[in-house]
N, C-alpha and C positions, 0 to 999 in steps of 0.2 A: 504494499500499499504506499501511496505517496504521502510525504510529510504535510503537516498542516501549515498553511501559510495564512496568518491572521489578516493580512491586508487584502486577501482574495476570499474571504469568509463573507458571503453575502448577508447572512443574518447578523453577524457581528457588526459589520459596517452600518447596517440600517440602525441597529440599537444605538451605536455610537453617535450617529447623526441625530437621532431623536434626543439623546442625553445632552448632546452639545446645544441643540435648539432650545431645550427646556432650561438649561443653565442660562444661556443668553437672555431669554425672556425674563428670568428672575434678576438678572443684572441691569435690565433696563436697555440692553443692546438689541433691540427689535430688529434692527437692519441686518445684524449678523445671524439672528435666528431665521430671518427670511431667506438669507443665502442658503442656509442648511436645507431648509424646506424646498428651495428651489432646485437644489442639487437632487433631492429625493424625486421630485416630480419629473425631471429631465431624465433620469437614468433608470428609475423604476416604473416606467410608463408601460402600460399594457401593450403586448405585441413583441416586446423586446425578449431576448433569451435571459436577460438579467431578471426580468419580471417573473418569467416562467419558472426559473430556478427559485426565486424568492418565495413564490407561491407554494411550491412542493416543500422547500425548506420549512416554511412557516407551519405547514399542515403536519409535518413530523414533529415539530417542537410543541405545537399547541394542542394537537389532538390526544384525547384520552379515550381508552376503550375499556370495557369491563373484564375481558379475558385475553389470554395470551394468544389464543387461536385467531381471534379477531386482529390482535397486533400483527401477527405474522402475515395476515392477509393484507393489511395496511402497507407493511413492508414490502410485499411482493408487488403490489400496485405502484408503490414509489419507485422500486427498482425499474420497472417498466417504464415509467414516466421519465425517469432520469435518463434512460438510454436513448430517448427520442430528442433530447437537447442537442443543439448545435454546439459542440464543444469549442471549435474555433471562433465562432461568432461570440460565444459567452466569454471566452478568454479576452477578446478584443474589447468588448463592452466593459468588462471588469478593469481593464487597463485604462480606459477612458474615464471611468468612475474615480479611480485612484488619482490620475492626473487632475481632474476637477477638484477633488478634496485638497490636494497639495497646492494647487493654485489659488483656490478661493476661500478656504477655511484657514483663518488667521490663529492657528493653534498648533505649534510644532509637535505636541505630545498627543494629537488626536488619535492615532492609531494605538496608543498605549492606554487609552481610556478604559478603566477597569469596568467589565460587566459582569454581574454576579453569577450568570449562567454560562460562563465562557467555556467550561468543559463540555457541557451539552452541546452548545453551538459548534464547538470544534469537532465533536464526535459526528454530528449530522453532516457537516460540510465535507469532512473526510470520506464519509460513506458515499455521498452523492458523487464526489470526484472518482471514487474507486469504481462505482456502478457504471460510469461513462467510459471507464478505461476499457481498451481493447484486449488487455491481459485477462484471459479466462481461466488462468491456473488457480489452483486452490489456495486460499489465504486464511491461515488460522487467525490472524489479526482482523481480517475482515469479519469472521464469525463472532469474534469477541465484540467488536463494535455494533454489529447488528443485534447482538444479545443486550448490549446497553440501551439502544434505542427501543427494543421491545420493553425493556424494564421502564423507560420514560413513558412509553405509550400507556402502559398498564398501571402507572403510579397514581395512587389514590391522593388527591389534593385536599388538605383540610381547609374548609371554609369556616371562619369565625362566626359564632352566633351573633345576629343582629339584635341590639337592644333599642327599645323605642326611642331613647334619648339620643343615641348616636348612630342611628340607622343610616343617614347619608354619609356620615364621616367613615363608617365601617365599609359602606360600599366603594367609596373612594379608595380606601386603602386596599380593598380587594382588587380593584381595577388597576392600581399602580403595579407596574412590572419592574420597577427599579426605585432605589432610594436616591434623593438628590442630595447634593453636597451639604454637609452639616452646617456649613457657614450660613445657609439661608433658612434652615429649619427653625431657627429661633424667632424668625420675624414672620414666617408663614405657617399657617395650621396645616395638618396633613390633609384636611379636605381641600384647602386651597391649592396645595401642590399637586393633588389628585386631578383637580379641574384643569390646571395648566397642562398636565400630561395629556389629557384627553383632548384639549384644545389643540396642541401641537400635532397629535396623531391624526385628528380629523382634518387638519390643514394639509396633510400630506397623503392621506389614505382615503378613498371614496367610501370604503366599507367601514370606516371607523366613526362616522358622524352620529350614528344612532345612540352610543353611550354618552356622548357629549350632550345631545338633546335631552336624554333622560335625566342626566345630572342636573342640568340648567333648569328643567321643569320642576325638579324636586326642590331646588333652592328657592325658586320663585314661590312655589306652594307653601313652603315653610315661612317665607318672608310674609305672605299675605295673612297667613294664619296668626303670626306674631302681631301684626298690625291690627288685625280685627280684635285680638285678645286685649291689646292695649286700649283700643277704642272703648270696648266694653268695661274695662276696669276703671277708666278716667271719666266715662260719661260725656255728656255734651259740654262744650266750652272752647277756649282758644286752642287747647292741645288737639282736640278733635279736627279743628280747621286745618291743623298742621299735617295730621295723619292721613287725610283723605287725598290730597295732592301726591303725597309720597306713594300711597297705595296705587293711584293711578298710573304713576310712572313705573312702579314695578310691575304691574299688569301689562304694561306696553312693551316691556323687555322681550325680545325675540328669544325662543329657545332652539331655534334651528338657523342655520347659515351664520353662525356666531362670528362676529367681527372682534378685533381687538379691543375696541372701545366698549363692546358689550361685556367681554371678559372682565375688563376692570371693574365694571359695575358689579358683576356677579361675585368677584373676590371681595368687594366691599360688603356686599350683602351677607356673605358667609361670616365675615368677621362680626357684623352687627348681630346676626342670628345666634352666633356662639356666645357674645357677651350677654345676650338677653337669657339664653338657656342657663348660662352659668349663674346669673343673678337669680333667676327662678328657683334654681336648685338649692341656693343658700337658705 
């Protein structure tokens, strides 16, 4: 089997670009985040060999099945799909992606960005490369790697139980696939970081807009309920006159096709809701 080259690992590079864009957004460098997202749009577009490999790669990483028999069937189908890839074209497209990152991403250590699931991503990429190889001789190493992927496919994922008070926060934590730099966790809540991750992914993948819309709709619903509760508690008066315009503005917020200005408002709402919940809990 060929050795693993992290610069040519389609899943690893995708996660590194997502992580870089997330960090730039938190730092207020939105123009750098836009560059990273533009690279994703240009190189991971439907119809390219890179996109085909990423779809297959992602299926092996994200899919879970209940039995080993089903996992072996998934593995067999993935092997057949990998053999249809145009290896020469794929290699050319990966080289173009690397050149684009080197030229446009202002971060010398980009390819050294730590990804928690590095070993799993390396195993999947090495297998895909081997399946496309013309070498049909038996390989003990290939059998070991295929066994590891079967283990990933049948792995049971523990999902934390949701409590009424922290339902949206727990959902955001579950949806997060990576932890952001500790430097920013002190100023942003986990729910805010989760929403930023969803926004970045929705901006680069057409199939990722659903989770963002659901999260935004939940934040909006919680905010409206909090405002209604405040109105009932305080009754009629000057405060009510201030609550109603705020409620109308919250109701007008879109929960689909979210733009950066909308994201900022949702992040603010999350902070205000969290403060209100903490106050009510005391």
